[in-house]
Phi, psi and omega in degrees: 000327179296322179294322179297320180296318179297316181293323179297316176301320179294322179297316180297320181295313182289326181295326181288340183257015176061026176273082188295315184297316180293324179297319179294321180294315179294326177296318177295322180294317179298317180296319179300317179296320180297314180295321179297322181285328185267356185292156182294137179276349180235075186301324185292333187247008184280139178268165180300322181300320180292320178302312181295321180297319179296324187274339179296334180280351182265111179255122184208163175270153188301323182297315179293323179295321179294322177295317179298321179293319179296319177299317180296321178294317183292326183272356179073023179274084190294325178299317180284334173298314180295319180296318178293321178301317179291326179293329180296338181294343185251005181249355175073024180217141180282142175291156183269349183283164177292137181294333180298328178292321179292319179299316179299319180296317179296322180293319177296326177278017171070027173285141181289155182300316180298321178298313181295319178299320178294322176300315180295318181299312180296322179297311181294326177290327179284325182236080183302331181293340178271352186271112179201162178292325174301323177294317178297318181294326176298321177292314180298322180296318178295319178293327179297320179295332179264000182054037180272077184289331181298309180291324179300319178295322179293321178296318179297324183294336183273352185299316178302326178291341179259006183058041179238161178216153179301138175251188185299317180295322180299311180300317182296319179295314181296317180297313179300320182295315180296320178296318178300321181275005180061030176263075191288325178297319178295319178298318179296322179297319180292322178298317179297319179296323179297316178296318182297333181267013174063034173268129180292144179273120177285169178301325179294318180294319179297323179295317176297321179296322176297318178298321179296313180297320180294317181287344175259010177055039176256092186291321182301312179293320179300317180297320179299313179294324178297318178298318177298318178293322179297315180297318179295319180295317179292322180292330181279343183068026181293148180262341181284168182297149182293318181227151171299156186299323182293320179291318178298317179297321179294320177295317179296315180299317179293321178295319178295319179298322180278353179075027182235031183296325178300320179292323180292325180298326175295323178291334183273005178298132179081002180246123177296121179279133181292126180293327179295326178295317178297321179294324177295317181292324184296344178292337177260111185300322182293314178295318180299319178294319179295320178293321179296315177300316181293321179293320179295317181293329181267002179070027177274079183298329182296320180289317179301315181297318182290322177297317178297321180295319177298317179297319179295318180296323179292321178295321180294321178294321177296321180296323178288330180280341184300313177300323179293323178295319178296319179296318179297319179295322178296316179298317179300316180295320180297319180295319180295319180295313179298319180297318179297316179293325179296321177295320179296319179297318178298323180292321177295315180298321179297321179295318179296322179295321179294318181294321184289318186263000000 
């Protein structure tokens, strides 16, 4: 309270000297201090009614409140971000900060997904000029980085009430988020919805669709997406690899499992095959044998040669490890023998101690 008195005296002093900018800065500082003092001490369990009750007592002008909200966002003070957000409900003006920052703060303060979605719905209904798909996409993009699919789905659910619909960017964000969260069925559903709404699939979306098909062991769909990526890759004249080594190895492994590796090799004509992918596949003897047979039948001497090279290197590595394994076994045997003899020695000493005493 002493700090507040000092700040109040300073405000009166500056207001009398027409220092408008300094007065506004001090007003924001006082407001920030008030909100900091009045914020809930139990953020995880506070209800919306308590938040509103705390903020109704805070009377401030919108500019100072907006400054306080910006300061709270920049400092990562999530409790005060939520307090400022609630205070804005009573000043009749929308905050200037990005809504994604407010959403993040509410999530950190343990607000439920449905609660946050309702807050956004009421905000957009109160301020129609702020309601747009770019604003929604900014929120979804932030949620995608956190892989918060629960809240993202709730945000999507409020769109019909706002007379909005997902656009191309929205679909791409949602698909990437579901793949990141390993929710492949949900990602496939969004891809199907995107197609049904006649949105073209970009190369990035097709890549995610390929990952979904591979992780769901759907070779037919994976091959279709691979062909689309191949056509796009060839048309762009790109020099980098078509697929990362892990994805290529996954595609080869699935083709071997389905017994269609020979057909996949035909699809790989003219595409430099990642050597690292072959090495990943070679770790599985069954898959490596299937790939070797297919490469021999298709006349892919480069693949046969590389598989044989990998096999020789593995044998050489095992040969180098053999002396170490023998040494480790000898040490283990020595430790067991010493341990057994030590137990016998303890038993003898114990008998002598009993006899003596």
